[in-house]
N, C-alpha and C positions, 0 to 999 in steps of 0.2 A: 523526519521527512528528508533532511539533507542527504543522508546516506542512501536512501531509496532513489532519489533523483540523480545523485552522482552515479549510482550503478546503472540506471537506465541510460543516462547520457554517455557514459564511458563504454557501455556494452549494449547498444540498442537491440542487438540480435538476441539478447536474453530477456527481452521484454515482450510480453504478449498480453495485452489488457483483457483479452477474452477468456483467460483461464487463470485460476489461482496458481496452478502449477501444471505444466504439461506432463504427459505420461513419462517422458524420459528425464524429467527434472532439469531441463536446460533453459526453460523460459518460465517466467512468472509475471503476473499482473502486479500493479502497484501494491495491493494488499499482500499478495504472495511474497513479494520482495521484503515488505515490512516484517512479516513473520520470519522469513528465512534469515535476514540480516540481524534480527534481534535474538531469535531463539535457536537458530541453526537449522541445518538441513535435517537433522534428526527428527524434528517435528513432523516432517512429511514422510520420513521413512518408516514411521510407526504403522503405516498402511491403514490407518483408522479413517474409514469413510466419513464418520461424523466430523472429524477434524476439518475436512474439506468444507463441510456444511457450515462450520462456525468460523472459518478463516476470516471472513469479512469482519465479524464482531471482534475477533481476537486482534486483528490488525488495527482496528479503530481504537481499541483499548490501549494497545501498545503505543500508538501515536497520540493519544489523548484527544481524539476527535469526538465531536458530537455525532449522533446518528445522521443528521442532515449533512454534515461535512463529509462523513465517510461515504455516504451514498453518492455525493457529488464527485469526490475524489476517485472512488473505485469504479465508477460507471464503465461498463465494458466498451462503450462507444467512444470513450475519451481518446483524443489524440494527445501527443506530447504537449502541444500548445494548450489544449484544454486543461491538462494537469498543471501546467505552469500557472495558468490563470486561477484555478481553484486553490492551488497551493498558496499563491500570493494572498488571496482573500483570507485564507485560514491563518496565515502568519500575521496579517494585519489585525484580525480579530484577537489573536492571542496577545499581541503587543498592546492593544487597547485595554484588554482585561488586566494585563500586568501593570499598566500605568494607573488603572483605576484602583488597584489594590492598596 
């Protein structure tokens, strides 16, 4: 999550929470950036329409999120402030689980 948020903060013009990847490949939502930063641009260049349909689940898996966390973090209506709040809660949950192990 750190890399995605660093990308969004450093280059906000490359962030569009309403699309996994825009048509020209210059902007991504949070989930889209998670896939791109982890697996590379080649994942999108396959031109596989199905991949766009499963990008949400793929990004959730890559980030180790529950379905509920992914839905909250990847919501198309999220502002950067919303993402920061959801991300904070996810990190707190992960820390609590780590301490309980």
